[in-house]
Structures are given as structure tokens and as C-alpha cells.
C-alpha positions as CSV (number, residue, x, y, z in Angstrom):
1,X,40.4,-14.6,50.3
2,X,38.1,-11.8,50.2
3,X,38.6,-11.3,46.4
4,X,37.6,-15.0,46.0
5,X,34.6,-14.5,47.9
6,X,33.6,-11.3,45.8
7,X,34.4,-13.4,42.5
8,X,32.3,-16.3,43.7
9,X,29.4,-14.2,44.7
10,X,29.6,-12.3,41.2
11,X,30.0,-15.6,39.3
12,X,26.9,-17.2,40.9
13,X,24.7,-14.2,40.2
14,X,26.0,-13.9,36.5
15,X,25.5,-17.6,35.8
16,X,21.9,-17.3,36.9
17,X,21.2,-14.6,34.2
18,X,19.2,-16.5,31.4
19,X,21.3,-17.2,28.2
20,X,24.7,-16.9,29.9
21,X,26.9,-19.8,28.9
22,X,30.2,-19.1,30.6
23,X,31.5,-17.0,33.2
24,X,35.4,-16.7,34.1
25,X,38.1,-14.7,35.4
26,X,39.4,-12.2,32.7
27,X,42.6,-13.5,31.1
28,X,42.2,-11.5,27.9
29,X,40.4,-14.4,26.4
30,X,39.2,-12.3,23.2
31,X,42.9,-11.6,22.3
32,X,44.0,-15.2,22.8
33,X,41.1,-17.2,21.3
34,X,43.4,-19.6,19.3
35,X,45.3,-20.3,22.6
36,X,42.3,-20.6,24.8
37,X,40.2,-23.5,26.0
38,X,36.9,-22.9,23.8
39,X,33.8,-21.3,25.7
40,X,30.3,-20.5,24.5
41,X,28.8,-17.1,24.0
42,X,27.4,-15.1,25.6
43,X,30.2,-15.0,28.0
44,X,30.9,-12.8,30.9
45,X,34.6,-12.4,32.2
46,X,35.4,-10.7,35.6
47,X,38.4,-8.5,35.9
48,X,39.9,-6.7,39.0
49,X,41.6,-3.3,38.3
50,X,44.7,-2.4,40.5
51,X,43.7,-1.0,43.8
52,X,45.4,1.4,46.3
53,X,45.5,-0.2,49.9
54,X,45.5,1.6,53.1
55,X,46.1,0.2,56.6
56,X,43.3,0.7,59.1
57,X,45.0,-0.1,62.3
58,X,48.3,-1.3,63.6
59,X,47.1,-4.2,65.8
60,X,45.6,-6.3,63.1
61,X,46.3,-7.1,59.6
62,X,43.4,-4.9,58.3
63,X,43.3,-2.9,55.0
64,X,40.6,-0.8,53.2
65,X,40.7,-0.4,49.5
66,X,38.8,1.1,46.6
67,X,38.3,-1.4,43.8
68,X,37.0,-1.2,40.4
69,X,35.4,-4.7,39.2
70,X,35.3,-4.7,35.3
71,X,32.8,-7.0,33.5
72,X,33.5,-8.1,29.9
73,X,30.2,-9.0,28.5
74,X,30.8,-10.8,25.2
75,X,28.4,-11.7,22.7
76,X,29.0,-13.1,19.4
77,X,26.9,-12.1,16.4
78,X,27.2,-12.3,12.5
79,X,24.1,-9.8,12.1
80,X,24.6,-6.3,10.5
81,X,22.8,-5.2,13.7
82,X,22.1,-7.2,16.7
83,X,20.2,-5.4,19.6
84,X,20.1,-8.5,21.9
85,X,23.3,-7.4,23.5
86,X,21.7,-4.4,25.0
87,X,19.2,-6.6,26.7
88,X,22.0,-8.9,28.1
89,X,23.9,-5.7,29.1
90,X,20.9,-4.5,30.9
91,X,20.3,-7.7,32.5
92,X,23.7,-7.8,33.9
93,X,23.5,-4.3,35.3
94,X,20.3,-5.2,37.0
95,X,21.7,-8.2,38.6
96,X,24.9,-6.8,39.8
97,X,24.3,-3.0,40.7
98,X,24.0,-2.4,44.5
99,X,24.9,-6.2,45.5
100,X,27.2,-6.9,48.3
101,X,29.5,-9.7,48.7
102,X,31.5,-10.6,51.8
103,X,33.4,-7.8,53.3
104,X,32.8,-5.6,50.0
105,X,30.4,-2.5,50.0
106,X,27.8,-2.4,47.3
107,X,28.9,-2.7,43.6
108,X,28.1,0.5,42.0
109,X,28.3,0.9,38.1
110,X,30.4,3.8,37.2
111,X,31.2,3.3,33.6
112,X,30.1,1.3,30.5
113,X,31.9,1.2,26.8
114,X,32.1,-0.9,24.0
115,X,35.3,-2.5,22.7
116,X,35.2,-2.8,18.9
117,X,38.4,-4.6,18.3
118,X,37.0,-8.1,17.9
119,X,35.7,-9.6,14.5
120,X,32.1,-10.7,15.0
121,X,32.4,-10.3,19.0
122,X,30.6,-7.5,20.9
123,X,32.5,-6.8,24.1
124,X,30.7,-4.4,26.4
125,X,32.5,-3.4,29.4
126,X,31.0,-2.4,32.7
127,X,32.8,-1.0,35.6
128,X,31.5,-1.2,39.2
129,X,33.4,0.6,42.1
130,X,33.3,-0.9,45.4
131,X,35.0,-0.6,48.9
132,X,37.0,-3.6,49.8
133,X,38.0,-4.7,53.5
134,X,40.5,-7.3,54.1
135,X,40.7,-8.3,57.8
136,X,42.7,-10.8,59.5
137,X,43.1,-10.9,63.3
138,X,47.1,-10.7,64.3
139,X,48.7,-13.8,65.2
140,X,51.8,-12.2,66.8
141,X,53.6,-14.5,69.1
142,X,56.0,-13.3,71.8
143,X,59.0,-15.2,72.2
144,X,61.6,-15.7,74.9
145,X,65.1,-16.3,73.9
146,X,67.7,-17.8,76.4
147,X,71.4,-17.3,76.2
148,X,74.3,-17.9,78.7
149,X,76.6,-15.0,79.2
150,X,80.4,-15.4,79.5
151,X,80.0,-16.4,83.2
152,X,77.4,-19.1,82.4
153,X,74.6,-17.3,83.8
154,X,71.0,-17.4,81.8
155,X,70.2,-14.0,80.1
156,X,66.5,-13.7,78.8
157,X,65.8,-11.1,76.1
């Protein structure tokens, strides 16, 4: 459930930014506008990029992984030049950069780019790296199996 903790923390912080009208998990909403439930702009979508997991020990179910959290900062505009998106992008960075949630390390901005493939929608993408830790105490249970041998004696394994 650690990704859920991470997502809920990020979502709460992003929703607190003045003017943000929608925050949700990324499902490629911009490509599927016709099929999607309508939402208002500006909107921010949170995407978790694939991660490589490494076991931390053999006694507990414990893994560590590097993760990239991608934020799609989406802004609708019909102006020839609309610089309000630049203020919004900066506000997102100031809100999220160096924040920690649950068992994750600090979110550190590593990349920012624009996606120009959408009519009247500006999609700024920010990538944040973090170190994730999934920990669960082992619940291994030992069992005794009893069987009868051919002489009718009890044998335990």
C-alpha cells in the first residue's frame, strides 16, 4: 500500500495549490477525452513509471526501489500565448520538490518537458525521482504434518 500512501500525499498537496481543479491518477486522459468522465482544467495527473525492485533481506518481505513519479500538469487555453501555465508549473515544483510521503525518500525533480500533441491543451510533464521502500513483516507459519507409516505408527515431518 505504499504507492497509495505516496499518491494520497501528493494528491492532497497538489489539490491545495490555488486554481487546481482536478487531481487524479494518469490514465492517458488527454488522448481519451471523448471516453473520459469530464474534468476541469487546470488538472494534474499522477503517473508511476516502471521501477526495478531489489530485495533487502531474506527474513522479511522487504524491497527497495528507485521510482519516477511523473506529473502531467494540464492547462486549457485558447490564447496565442498563455504564460499562466509557467506560473502553475513553478507552483507545482515548489509544492512537491523535496517532499517525503510514507516510506518514500524525498521527491526530487529530474526532468521537465512539454507535450504539444493536444489541441488547446498544454501538458507540462515533470519527473521526480524517489527511493521507495516496501516493508512487510514475514508471517511464515510452521506446520507439523502427521501421517501413519505402514505399521500404523505416527510419523511427523
